N, CA, C and O atoms as CSV, one atom per row, in Angstrom:
chain,resi,resn,atom,element,x,y,z
A,1,UNK,N,N,0.821,-1.198,0.000
A,1,UNK,CA,C,0.000,0.000,0.000
A,1,UNK,C,C,0.866,1.264,0.000
A,1,UNK,O,O,0.534,2.261,-0.641
A,2,UNK,N,N,1.980,1.201,0.731
A,2,UNK,CA,C,2.890,2.351,0.743
A,2,UNK,C,C,3.502,2.573,-0.631
A,2,UNK,O,O,3.663,3.713,-1.066
A,3,UNK,N,N,3.844,1.479,-1.318
A,3,UNK,CA,C,4.410,1.607,-2.666
A,3,UNK,C,C,3.379,2.187,-3.628
A,3,UNK,O,O,3.720,3.009,-4.478
A,4,UNK,N,N,2.119,1.765,-3.501
A,4,UNK,CA,C,1.056,2.304,-4.345
A,4,UNK,C,C,0.871,3.786,-4.082
A,4,UNK,O,O,0.688,4.566,-5.016
A,5,UNK,N,N,0.918,4.185,-2.807
A,5,UNK,CA,C,0.784,5.602,-2.463
A,5,UNK,C,C,1.931,6.410,-3.047
A,5,UNK,O,O,1.722,7.508,-3.562
A,6,UNK,N,N,3.126,5.877,-2.970
A,6,UNK,CA,C,4.291,6.567,-3.526
A,6,UNK,C,C,4.166,6.721,-5.044
A,6,UNK,O,O,4.444,7.786,-5.595
A,7,UNK,N,N,3.747,5.651,-5.704
A,7,UNK,CA,C,3.601,5.692,-7.161
A,7,UNK,C,C,2.506,6.671,-7.579
A,7,UNK,O,O,2.682,7.413,-8.545
A,8,UNK,N,N,1.390,6.683,-6.872
A,8,UNK,CA,C,0.306,7.582,-7.260
A,8,UNK,C,C,0.682,9.024,-6.957
A,8,UNK,O,O,0.261,9.930,-7.677
A,9,UNK,N,N,1.455,9.257,-5.920
A,9,UNK,CA,C,1.926,10.615,-5.639
A,9,UNK,C,C,2.806,11.121,-6.770
A,9,UNK,O,O,2.720,12.284,-7.165
A,10,UNK,N,N,3.650,10.240,-7.287
A,10,UNK,CA,C,4.487,10.614,-8.438
A,10,UNK,C,C,3.633,10.892,-9.666
A,10,UNK,O,O,3.879,11.853,-10.395
A,11,UNK,N,N,2.635,10.056,-9.894
A,11,UNK,CA,C,1.752,10.245,-11.046
A,11,UNK,C,C,0.982,11.561,-10.939
A,11,UNK,O,O,0.820,12.267,-11.934
A,12,UNK,N,N,0.509,11.889,-9.745
A,12,UNK,CA,C,-0.219,13.146,-9.549
A,12,UNK,C,C,0.676,14.346,-9.808
A,12,UNK,O,O,0.209,15.382,-10.281
A,13,UNK,N,N,1.960,14.212,-9.501
A,13,UNK,CA,C,2.897,15.305,-9.748
A,13,UNK,C,C,3.132,15.519,-11.245
A,13,UNK,O,O,3.508,16.610,-11.672
A,14,UNK,N,N,2.907,14.471,-12.032
A,14,UNK,CA,C,3.157,14.544,-13.472
A,14,UNK,C,C,1.960,15.017,-14.286
A,14,UNK,O,O,2.131,15.483,-15.412
A,15,UNK,N,N,0.755,14.907,-13.741
A,15,UNK,CA,C,-0.430,15.268,-14.509
A,15,UNK,C,C,-1.460,15.945,-13.628
A,15,UNK,O,O,-1.551,15.683,-12.428
A,16,UNK,N,N,-2.220,16.808,-14.238
A,16,UNK,CA,C,-3.305,17.442,-13.497
A,16,UNK,C,C,-4.626,17.305,-14.238
A,16,UNK,O,O,-5.637,17.879,-13.834
A,17,UNK,N,N,-4.612,16.534,-15.334
A,17,UNK,CA,C,-5.835,16.456,-16.137
A,17,UNK,C,C,-6.252,15.038,-16.508
A,17,UNK,O,O,-7.000,14.843,-17.466
A,18,UNK,N,N,-5.777,14.051,-15.761
A,18,UNK,CA,C,-6.144,12.667,-16.032
A,18,UNK,C,C,-7.077,12.165,-14.934
A,18,UNK,O,O,-6.630,11.897,-13.819
A,19,UNK,N,N,-8.369,12.036,-15.237
A,19,UNK,CA,C,-9.311,11.623,-14.195
A,19,UNK,C,C,-9.030,10.229,-13.646
A,19,UNK,O,O,-9.369,9.939,-12.499
A,20,UNK,N,N,-8.416,9.367,-14.448
A,20,UNK,CA,C,-8.141,8.008,-13.997
A,20,UNK,C,C,-7.048,7.979,-12.920
A,20,UNK,O,O,-7.070,7.128,-12.031
A,21,UNK,N,N,-6.100,8.908,-13.008
A,21,UNK,CA,C,-5.075,9.017,-11.964
A,21,UNK,C,C,-5.731,9.442,-10.655
A,21,UNK,O,O,-5.420,8.907,-9.591
A,22,UNK,N,N,-6.644,10.409,-10.744
A,22,UNK,CA,C,-7.353,10.863,-9.536
A,22,UNK,C,C,-8.264,9.767,-8.983
A,22,UNK,O,O,-8.402,9.630,-7.767
A,23,UNK,N,N,-8.877,8.994,-9.860
A,23,UNK,CA,C,-9.701,7.865,-9.417
A,23,UNK,C,C,-8.844,6.862,-8.646
A,23,UNK,O,O,-9.226,6.416,-7.564
A,24,UNK,N,N,-7.700,6.513,-9.200
A,24,UNK,CA,C,-6.809,5.575,-8.527
A,24,UNK,C,C,-6.321,6.148,-7.199
A,24,UNK,O,O,-6.259,5.437,-6.196
A,25,UNK,N,N,-5.977,7.425,-7.196
A,25,UNK,CA,C,-5.527,8.073,-5.955
A,25,UNK,C,C,-6.636,8.035,-4.900
A,25,UNK,O,O,-6.375,7.798,-3.721
A,26,UNK,N,N,-7.855,8.267,-5.332
A,26,UNK,CA,C,-8.989,8.208,-4.410
A,26,UNK,C,C,-9.203,6.815,-3.858
A,26,UNK,O,O,-9.477,6.648,-2.670
A,27,UNK,N,N,-9.080,5.815,-4.717
A,27,UNK,CA,C,-9.248,4.432,-4.264
A,27,UNK,C,C,-8.152,4.012,-3.293
A,27,UNK,O,O,-8.412,3.283,-2.336
A,28,UNK,N,N,-6.939,4.469,-3.535
A,28,UNK,CA,C,-5.845,4.175,-2.607
A,28,UNK,C,C,-6.127,4.835,-1.263
A,28,UNK,O,O,-5.918,4.223,-0.215
A,29,UNK,N,N,-6.600,6.076,-1.285
A,29,UNK,CA,C,-6.922,6.773,-0.036
A,29,UNK,C,C,-8.052,6.057,0.716
A,29,UNK,O,O,-8.024,5.974,1.943
A,30,UNK,N,N,-9.036,5.547,-0.013
A,30,UNK,CA,C,-10.110,4.786,0.634
A,30,UNK,C,C,-9.533,3.547,1.317
A,30,UNK,O,O,-9.889,3.240,2.454
A,31,UNK,N,N,-8.654,2.845,0.632
A,31,UNK,CA,C,-8.035,1.650,1.208
A,31,UNK,C,C,-7.267,1.997,2.479
A,31,UNK,O,O,-7.215,1.208,3.422
A,32,UNK,N,N,-6.674,3.189,2.490
A,32,UNK,CA,C,-5.933,3.655,3.671
A,32,UNK,C,C,-6.868,4.244,4.738
A,32,UNK,O,O,-6.424,4.639,5.816
A,33,UNK,N,N,-8.157,4.297,4.421
A,33,UNK,CA,C,-9.179,4.878,5.297
A,33,UNK,C,C,-8.972,6.375,5.518
A,33,UNK,O,O,-9.361,6.925,6.549
A,34,UNK,N,N,-8.353,7.022,4.531
A,34,UNK,CA,C,-8.167,8.479,4.531
A,34,UNK,C,C,-9.270,9.061,3.651
A,34,UNK,O,O,-9.041,9.436,2.502
A,35,UNK,N,N,-10.463,9.124,4.217
A,35,UNK,CA,C,-11.646,9.454,3.431
A,35,UNK,C,C,-11.679,10.904,2.958
A,35,UNK,O,O,-12.209,11.182,1.882
A,36,UNK,N,N,-11.129,11.828,3.730
A,36,UNK,CA,C,-11.137,13.225,3.278
A,36,UNK,C,C,-10.251,13.402,2.048
A,36,UNK,O,O,-10.619,14.127,1.123
A,37,UNK,N,N,-9.089,12.752,2.025
A,37,UNK,CA,C,-8.235,12.806,0.833
A,37,UNK,C,C,-8.914,12.086,-0.322
A,37,UNK,O,O,-8.869,12.548,-1.462
A,38,UNK,N,N,-9.538,10.964,-0.029
A,38,UNK,CA,C,-10.237,10.214,-1.079
A,38,UNK,C,C,-11.293,11.088,-1.733
A,38,UNK,O,O,-11.384,11.142,-2.959
A,39,UNK,N,N,-12.082,11.763,-0.934
A,39,UNK,CA,C,-13.145,12.611,-1.483
A,39,UNK,C,C,-12.557,13.729,-2.329
A,39,UNK,O,O,-13.075,14.022,-3.407
A,40,UNK,N,N,-11.495,14.351,-1.868
A,40,UNK,CA,C,-10.843,15.414,-2.649
A,40,UNK,C,C,-10.388,14.895,-4.007
A,40,UNK,O,O,-10.633,15.529,-5.033
A,41,UNK,N,N,-9.732,13.751,-4.011
A,41,UNK,CA,C,-9.225,13.158,-5.263
A,41,UNK,C,C,-10.373,12.742,-6.187
A,41,UNK,O,O,-10.326,12.975,-7.395
A,42,UNK,N,N,-11.384,12.134,-5.613
A,42,UNK,CA,C,-12.500,11.641,-6.424
A,42,UNK,C,C,-13.353,12.783,-6.973
A,42,UNK,O,O,-13.872,12.689,-8.085
A,43,UNK,N,N,-13.497,13.842,-6.216
A,43,UNK,CA,C,-14.214,15.011,-6.740
A,43,UNK,C,C,-13.462,15.614,-7.923
A,43,UNK,O,O,-14.075,16.090,-8.877
A,44,UNK,N,N,-12.145,15.591,-7.857
A,44,UNK,CA,C,-11.357,16.085,-8.989
A,44,UNK,C,C,-11.542,15.171,-10.197
A,44,UNK,O,O,-11.650,15.650,-11.325
A,45,UNK,N,N,-11.578,13.868,-9.970
A,45,UNK,CA,C,-11.816,12.922,-11.071
A,45,UNK,C,C,-13.160,13.204,-11.727
A,45,UNK,O,O,-13.262,13.209,-12.953
A,46,UNK,N,N,-14.192,13.437,-10.920
A,46,UNK,CA,C,-15.524,13.689,-11.494
A,46,UNK,C,C,-15.624,15.076,-12.115
A,46,UNK,O,O,-16.441,15.298,-13.008
A,47,UNK,N,N,-14.806,16.004,-11.654
A,47,UNK,CA,C,-14.772,17.315,-12.307
A,47,UNK,C,C,-14.171,17.179,-13.709
A,47,UNK,O,O,-14.655,17.778,-14.670
A,48,UNK,N,N,-13.114,16.386,-13.801
A,48,UNK,CA,C,-12.444,16.184,-15.085
A,48,UNK,C,C,-13.268,15.329,-16.043
A,48,UNK,O,O,-13.244,15.547,-17.254
A,49,UNK,N,N,-13.992,14.363,-15.503
A,49,UNK,CA,C,-14.837,13.489,-16.318
A,49,UNK,C,C,-16.117,13.182,-15.540
A,49,UNK,O,O,-16.177,12.196,-14.806
A,50,UNK,N,N,-17.131,14.021,-15.700
A,50,UNK,CA,C,-18.363,13.849,-14.924
A,50,UNK,C,C,-19.061,12.509,-15.127
A,50,UNK,O,O,-19.869,12.112,-14.288
A,51,UNK,N,N,-18.774,11.805,-16.209
A,51,UNK,CA,C,-19.437,10.528,-16.467
A,51,UNK,C,C,-18.606,9.325,-16.011
A,51,UNK,O,O,-18.916,8.190,-16.374
A,52,UNK,N,N,-17.576,9.557,-15.235
A,52,UNK,CA,C,-16.697,8.481,-14.767
A,52,UNK,C,C,-17.368,7.749,-13.594
A,52,UNK,O,O,-17.141,8.069,-12.428
A,53,UNK,N,N,-18.183,6.776,-13.934
A,53,UNK,CA,C,-19.012,6.069,-12.957
A,53,UNK,C,C,-18.192,5.463,-11.814
A,53,UNK,O,O,-18.618,5.576,-10.665
A,54,UNK,N,N,-17.041,4.827,-12.064
A,54,UNK,CA,C,-16.292,4.272,-10.933
A,54,UNK,C,C,-15.911,5.324,-9.885
A,54,UNK,O,O,-15.828,5.010,-8.698
A,55,UNK,N,N,-15.683,6.547,-10.307
A,55,UNK,CA,C,-15.373,7.616,-9.345
A,55,UNK,C,C,-16.596,7.942,-8.497
A,55,UNK,O,O,-16.471,8.204,-7.301
A,56,UNK,N,N,-17.769,7.927,-9.108
A,56,UNK,CA,C,-18.994,8.183,-8.348
A,56,UNK,C,C,-19.265,7.054,-7.355
A,56,UNK,O,O,-19.705,7.307,-6.234
A,57,UNK,N,N,-19.003,5.808,-7.761
A,57,UNK,CA,C,-19.153,4.684,-6.832
A,57,UNK,C,C,-18.189,4.830,-5.650
A,57,UNK,O,O,-18.564,4.607,-4.499
A,58,UNK,N,N,-16.950,5.205,-5.950
A,58,UNK,CA,C,-15.962,5.368,-4.880
A,58,UNK,C,C,-16.343,6.526,-3.960
A,58,UNK,O,O,-16.172,6.432,-2.745
A,59,UNK,N,N,-16.853,7.609,-4.526
A,59,UNK,CA,C,-17.335,8.719,-3.699
A,59,UNK,C,C,-18.463,8.247,-2.783
A,59,UNK,O,O,-18.503,8.579,-1.598
A,60,UNK,N,N,-19.363,7.479,-3.350
A,60,UNK,CA,C,-20.477,6.941,-2.553
A,60,UNK,C,C,-19.938,6.136,-1.378
A,60,UNK,O,O,-20.428,6.256,-0.255
A,61,UNK,N,N,-18.935,5.323,-1.643
A,61,UNK,CA,C,-18.321,4.516,-0.592
A,61,UNK,C,C,-17.686,5.409,0.478
A,61,UNK,O,O,-17.881,5.176,1.671
A,62,UNK,N,N,-16.937,6.416,0.066
A,62,UNK,CA,C,-16.267,7.309,1.016
A,62,UNK,C,C,-17.281,8.068,1.869
A,62,UNK,O,O,-17.123,8.171,3.085
A,63,UNK,N,N,-18.316,8.595,1.229
A,63,UNK,CA,C,-19.345,9.308,1.982
A,63,UNK,C,C,-20.051,8.370,2.967
A,63,UNK,O,O,-20.329,8.758,4.101
A,64,UNK,N,N,-20.337,7.160,2.543
A,64,UNK,CA,C,-20.977,6.189,3.432
A,64,UNK,C,C,-20.087,5.872,4.626
A,64,UNK,O,O,-20.569,5.759,5.753
A,65,UNK,N,N,-18.790,5.730,4.379
A,65,UNK,CA,C,-17.852,5.431,5.458
A,65,UNK,C,C,-17.811,6.560,6.487
A,65,UNK,O,O,-17.569,6.325,7.671
A,66,UNK,N,N,-18.046,7.777,6.025
A,66,UNK,CA,C,-18.064,8.923,6.933
A,66,UNK,C,C,-19.438,9.158,7.548
A,66,UNK,O,O,-19.616,10.064,8.362
A,67,UNK,N,N,-20.400,8.342,7.154
A,67,UNK,CA,C,-21.742,8.477,7.696
A,67,UNK,C,C,-22.579,9.555,7.044
A,67,UNK,O,O,-23.612,9.949,7.586
A,68,UNK,N,N,-22.151,10.042,5.885
A,68,UNK,CA,C,-22.894,11.092,5.176
A,68,UNK,C,C,-23.814,10.437,4.140
A,68,UNK,O,O,-23.503,10.391,2.950
A,69,UNK,N,N,-24.945,9.937,4.621
A,69,UNK,CA,C,-25.851,9.188,3.746
A,69,UNK,C,C,-26.493,10.074,2.677
A,69,UNK,O,O,-26.844,9.592,1.600
A,70,UNK,N,N,-26.646,11.370,2.972
A,70,UNK,CA,C,-27.225,12.275,1.974
A,70,UNK,C,C,-26.337,12.375,0.738
A,70,UNK,O,O,-26.815,12.235,-0.388
A,71,UNK,N,N,-25.045,12.618,0.950
A,71,UNK,CA,C,-24.116,12.724,-0.185
A,71,UNK,C,C,-23.944,11.379,-0.878
A,71,UNK,O,O,-23.788,11.326,-2.098
A,72,UNK,N,N,-23.971,10.302,-0.119
A,72,UNK,CA,C,-23.886,8.968,-0.718
A,72,UNK,C,C,-25.084,8.738,-1.630
A,72,UNK,O,O,-24.938,8.172,-2.713
A,73,UNK,N,N,-26.252,9.167,-1.206
A,73,UNK,CA,C,-27.464,9.009,-2.022
A,73,UNK,C,C,-27.390,9.863,-3.285
A,73,UNK,O,O,-27.827,9.430,-4.351
A,74,UNK,N,N,-26.846,11.063,-3.174
A,74,UNK,CA,C,-26.683,11.927,-4.354
A,74,UNK,C,C,-25.785,11.235,-5.380
A,74,UNK,O,O,-26.060,11.283,-6.579
A,75,UNK,N,N,-24.717,10.597,-4.913
A,75,UNK,CA,C,-23.828,9.886,-5.835
A,75,UNK,C,C,-24.560,8.729,-6.509
A,75,UNK,O,O,-24.363,8.490,-7.700
A,76,UNK,N,N,-25.400,8.010,-5.769
A,76,UNK,CA,C,-26.163,6.910,-6.362
A,76,UNK,C,C,-27.116,7.446,-7.423
A,76,UNK,O,O,-27.273,6.828,-8.476
A,77,UNK,N,N,-27.746,8.570,-7.168
A,77,UNK,CA,C,-28.627,9.188,-8.157
A,77,UNK,C,C,-27.838,9.617,-9.394
A,77,UNK,O,O,-28.320,9.490,-10.519
A,78,UNK,N,N,-26.640,10.118,-9.181
A,78,UNK,CA,C,-25.779,10.514,-10.305
A,78,UNK,C,C,-25.421,9.299,-11.150
A,78,UNK,O,O,-25.444,9.370,-12.379
A,79,UNK,N,N,-25.093,8.190,-10.505
A,79,UNK,CA,C,-24.759,6.953,-11.217
A,79,UNK,C,C,-25.949,6.497,-12.061
A,79,UNK,O,O,-25.782,6.121,-13.221
A,80,UNK,N,N,-27.134,6.530,-11.485
A,80,UNK,CA,C,-28.339,6.125,-12.219
A,80,UNK,C,C,-28.608,7.061,-13.394
A,80,UNK,O,O,-28.996,6.609,-14.472
A,81,UNK,N,N,-28.404,8.364,-13.190
A,81,UNK,CA,C,-28.606,9.334,-14.274
A,81,UNK,C,C,-27.637,9.070,-15.425
A,81,UNK,O,O,-28.031,9.083,-16.591
A,82,UNK,N,N,-26.384,8.834,-15.094
A,82,UNK,CA,C,-25.388,8.554,-16.132
A,82,UNK,C,C,-25.766,7.282,-16.884
A,82,UNK,O,O,-25.677,7.240,-18.111
A,83,UNK,N,N,-26.183,6.255,-16.166
A,83,UNK,CA,C,-26.592,4.993,-16.805
A,83,UNK,C,C,-27.778,5.224,-17.739
A,83,UNK,O,O,-27.821,4.676,-18.840
A,84,UNK,N,N,-28.734,6.032,-17.301
A,84,UNK,CA,C,-29.892,6.337,-18.150
A,84,UNK,C,C,-29.476,7.105,-19.404
A,84,UNK,O,O,-29.957,6.826,-20.502
A,85,UNK,N,N,-28.580,8.072,-19.226
A,85,UNK,CA,C,-28.150,8.901,-20.361
A,85,UNK,C,C,-27.320,8.121,-21.369
A,85,UNK,O,O,-27.385,8.386,-22.570
A,86,UNK,N,N,-26.550,7.172,-20.888
A,86,UNK,CA,C,-25.652,6.422,-21.779
A,86,UNK,C,C,-26.225,5.065,-22.161
A,86,UNK,O,O,-25.600,4.308,-22.905
A,87,UNK,N,N,-27.410,4.761,-21.653
A,87,UNK,CA,C,-28.065,3.473,-21.913
A,87,UNK,C,C,-27.170,2.309,-21.517
A,87,UNK,O,O,-27.198,1.245,-22.135
A,88,UNK,N,N,-26.367,2.532,-20.464
A,88,UNK,CA,C,-25.521,1.470,-19.941
A,88,UNK,C,C,-24.280,1.190,-20.763
A,88,UNK,O,O,-23.574,0.219,-20.492
A,89,UNK,N,N,-23.996,2.015,-21.761
A,89,UNK,CA,C,-22.794,1.787,-22.556
A,89,UNK,C,C,-21.595,2.418,-21.881
A,89,UNK,O,O,-21.743,3.321,-21.059
A,90,UNK,N,N,-20.419,1.950,-22.222
A,90,UNK,CA,C,-19.184,2.497,-21.678
A,90,UNK,C,C,-18.784,3.687,-22.535
A,90,UNK,O,O,-18.372,3.527,-23.684
A,91,UNK,N,N,-18.909,4.880,-21.968
A,91,UNK,CA,C,-18.559,6.079,-22.725
A,91,UNK,C,C,-17.177,6.586,-22.357
A,91,UNK,O,O,-16.751,7.641,-22.826
A,92,UNK,N,N,-16.474,5.833,-21.513
A,92,UNK,CA,C,-15.140,6.248,-21.102
A,92,UNK,C,C,-14.151,6.150,-22.237
A,92,UNK,O,O,-14.413,5.513,-23.257
A,93,UNK,N,N,-13.024,6.781,-22.052
A,93,UNK,CA,C,-12.039,6.774,-23.135
A,93,UNK,C,C,-11.307,5.450,-23.252
A,93,UNK,O,O,-10.513,5.265,-24.174
A,94,UNK,N,N,-11.561,4.522,-22.333
A,94,UNK,CA,C,-10.951,3.205,-22.417
A,94,UNK,C,C,-11.997,2.136,-22.694
A,94,UNK,O,O,-11.932,1.033,-22.150
A,95,UNK,N,N,-12.939,2.465,-23.527
A,95,UNK,CA,C,-13.989,1.506,-23.877
A,95,UNK,C,C,-13.372,0.292,-24.573
A,95,UNK,O,O,-12.352,0.412,-25.251
A,96,UNK,N,N,-13.986,-0.858,-24.406
A,96,UNK,CA,C,-13.461,-2.103,-24.962
A,96,UNK,C,C,-13.346,-2.043,-26.484
A,96,UNK,O,O,-12.427,-2.631,-27.054
A,97,UNK,N,N,-14.254,-1.350,-27.140
A,97,UNK,CA,C,-14.171,-1.250,-28.599
A,97,UNK,C,C,-12.888,-0.573,-29.043
A,97,UNK,O,O,-12.329,-0.936,-30.077
A,98,UNK,N,N,-12.413,0.395,-28.291
A,98,UNK,CA,C,-11.160,1.061,-28.632
A,98,UNK,C,C,-10.015,0.060,-28.643
A,98,UNK,O,O,-9.150,0.105,-29.518
A,99,UNK,N,N,-10.011,-0.845,-27.668
A,99,UNK,CA,C,-8.957,-1.848,-27.603
A,99,UNK,C,C,-9.097,-2.880,-28.719
A,99,UNK,O,O,-8.102,-3.269,-29.329
A,100,UNK,N,N,-10.307,-3.321,-28.986
A,100,UNK,CA,C,-10.516,-4.352,-29.994
A,100,UNK,C,C,-10.047,-3.900,-31.369
A,100,UNK,O,O,-9.428,-4.671,-32.102
A,101,UNK,N,N,-10.337,-2.675,-31.713
A,101,UNK,CA,C,-9.980,-2.199,-33.041
A,101,UNK,C,C,-8.563,-1.643,-33.118
A,101,UNK,O,O,-8.068,-1.363,-34.209
A,102,UNK,N,N,-7.914,-1.482,-31.984
A,102,UNK,CA,C,-6.549,-0.995,-31.981
A,102,UNK,C,C,-5.542,-2.130,-32.129
A,102,UNK,O,O,-4.389,-1.886,-32.482
A,103,UNK,N,N,-5.953,-3.349,-31.867
A,103,UNK,CA,C,-5.053,-4.499,-31.946
A,103,UNK,C,C,-4.943,-4.940,-33.393
A,103,UNK,O,O,-5.944,-5.209,-34.056
A,104,UNK,N,N,-3.729,-5.008,-33.862
A,104,UNK,CA,C,-3.472,-5.411,-35.244
A,104,UNK,C,C,-2.518,-6.613,-35.251
A,104,UNK,O,O,-1.609,-6.690,-34.424
A,105,UNK,N,N,-2.726,-7.534,-36.171
A,105,UNK,CA,C,-1.791,-8.663,-36.240
A,105,UNK,C,C,-0.415,-8.174,-36.713
A,105,UNK,O,O,-0.320,-7.168,-37.415
A,106,UNK,N,N,0.646,-8.886,-36.326
A,106,UNK,CA,C,1.983,-8.486,-36.753
A,106,UNK,C,C,2.131,-8.580,-38.288
A,106,UNK,O,O,1.506,-9.404,-38.956
A,107,UNK,N,N,2.968,-7.713,-38.786
A,107,UNK,CA,C,3.287,-7.768,-40.218
A,107,UNK,C,C,2.404,-6.948,-41.003
A,107,UNK,O,O,2.541,-6.887,-42.225
């Protein structure tokens, strides 16, 4: 866990616009039970990519751990809204279709 924290700290120093780095940083903070840092990181992830559902789930978890059921419920509503708007499709930049069509046979 300490190595993961060190690596994510280095990654955060290198970028300020990658929501996935902030998502990972938030998840590491949750694992460390540092919920205030987790919320800060995850809010930044959702600011950078409002449709990043895993960040909203992690926020819901952090708020629940702190006993803030109102904010946890807001995150659940946000997740449902995103699912309704996207019809359950993966709209993230790492969608599986991107990988499938990017793989080319050698030669």
